[in-house]
N, C-alpha and C positions, 0 to 999 in steps of 0.2 A: 424545471421541465416536467410535464405530466406525461408518464410513460404509459399510463393505461389505456389511453385511446389507441395508441401505436400498437400495443399488445394485441388489444382486441380486433385491430385491422390485420395484423399477421394471422391471427386465427381464422379470420373470415376468408382470407385468401387461401389458407391451407384447406379450409372445408370446401370452397369452390373447386380447388384442384382435384381434392378427393372425389368430390361427385362427378367431375368431368372423366376422371380416370376410370371410375367403375361403369359410367354410363359408355364410354368408348370400349371397355371390356365385354360388356353385355352385347353391344353392337356387333363386336368380332364374333361372339359366340353364336348370335343369331345367324349372321352371314355364312358362318361356317356349318351351320346345321344342314344335315342331309334330309330332304323332303322326300317321303315315300311316293310311289307312283299313284296318282290319283284314282285311277281305275281299276287297278290290279285287284284290290279287294273284291270288287263286284265281279270281275272275271274269274277270280278264283272260286266264288261261290257258285256262280251261275254255269261256268264252263269247266274248270280245271278239277273240282271236287266231284262233280257228277261222272266226268270221264274217268276220273281214277277209280271210281266204283263201278265203272263200266255201264252207267245210266244215262248217259248223254244220248240224246236223239237230234236228228236233223232239225225238228220243230223248235227244240231250245235254241239252237244256234240261229235259226232264222229270226226268233223272237227278238234276239239281241242285235242282229247284224243281217238285214236282208241283203240277198247277193243273187248269184246264179250257180247253176249246176254245170260243171264242166266235165265231159268225158274225155278221158286220155287213153286212146288206143295203143298201149305199150306192147312191145314184143313179149314182155314177160307176163301179160295179161293186163286187161283194161282196168282202169281205175276211175273212180268218179269222186269229183270234189265239189264243195260249196265253198266259193270264194266270196269275200266281201272285204269292205272297208270298216274299221273301226276308229272312231275319233277319239283321241285322247288328249289330256291337257299338254302332254309333251309332243304331239304331232300325231300323224294318222299312221296306224297300224295296219298291216295287211293279214287277214285272216284266211286260212285255208283248212276246211275239215273234210278228211277222208270219210266217205261212208264205207261201212262193213257190209260187203256183198258177196254172195256165193259165186262159184264159177258159172253155174246156169244163168244167174242174174247178170253177170258180166257179159256173157255170150248173147243174152237176149237184147240187152242194150246195143251191143255191137251190130247186131243183125237189124234191129229196128232203125238204126241211125244208117245203115249201108256202109258200115266202116270195117276195115281190116286191120290187123296188128301193124303198127308203124305208121298209120295215117296221122295226119295233124289233129290236134285236140279240137273239140267243137263245143259250143255252149248248147245245152238243152232247152226245150220248151219249159216255160215257166209252170205249166201244168203238172209236169214230172215232179217238180219240187213240192207240189201240193201232195201228189200221190205218195211220194216217198217220205213224208214228214215224219213218220214213225221209225224209220230205219236208224240203226245204231250207228254213232260215229266211232270209227277205229282209231283215228289219230287227229291231232290238232297242231298247226303251226300258226303262231303268231310272230310276223316279221316287225321287228322293232323300228321306230323312226331313226333316222340318223342322229349320230352323237347323243345316244341316251346312256348316261353315266351307270356303270354297274353297280356302284354303291347305292343308287337309289333304289334298284331292284332288290338288293339285299336288305335295305331299310324297310321294304315291304314285306318280303318273305323270310327273312331271317337267314342265318348262316347255312349254306347247303352242307349236306351230310357227306358229300364226296366232291373232289375237285379233280378233273381229268385234263391232262395235257394232250391236246390234239395237233394234227400237222398244221392247221390254220388258226390256232388260238387255244382257248381253254373252254371248259364246260363245267357249270355247276349242276349237280344232280340232286334233285328232291325226290326221292322214292315215294315218300307218303302222298305225293300228287302224281306220281307217274311223269314228273316233269324234268326236262333237261334243258338248261339255259346255256346257249352258245355264245360265247364272248369273243370279240375282236379286239385285242388291245384292252383298254379299260371301258369299252362300250358294249352294250348288249346288242347281238345280231338278231337272234332268233329264240323263241321260247317253242319247244317241242314236247307235246304232251301225249300220253297213251294211258291205257288202264294200268294201274299199279301192279296188277299181277304179271305184267311183264318184267318187273324188277324182282319177283319172287325167285328164290334160288331154285335152280332145276334139279330134280332128284334123279 
């Protein structure tokens, strides 16, 4: 009886099993790979970094996301926001950028709209958005889509320099971008950004 063909057949089966095993392992690795957030790199360059350097203006935000100006007549002082929607691969983000205004500018806006502290917020005429395009942005909120895994944000921004335990979750702090990421469980809830000087130690 010739054992050579039988031996060759065994080696062939072994080779096929080995190939299938390594292919299966590669598939598992690919399926477990964490994909960075598709749009976050662009937003970091266009929004977060300029804001960190205190150089972000309303026109920059408008160029990325056209929206509306909302005046909120709060009891502790009026606040003016640019609100818009940002489309992303993960779903729709809600953007809110607060304009840096002096007390006189706040009071003038309130008077022009016939508002008093405590009134309901109102949307302002589109022409005001054009007139105020050069105003600085004081802070920026990006509300994340539902069920956005925090590991995807970490894959995009890297490890945070500080983690804080909050009453309703955790926060990752990236002082180099003036950025705080609020987490609820394992999901991203909100990105809050301010000029990075706000993180500088007080003397």
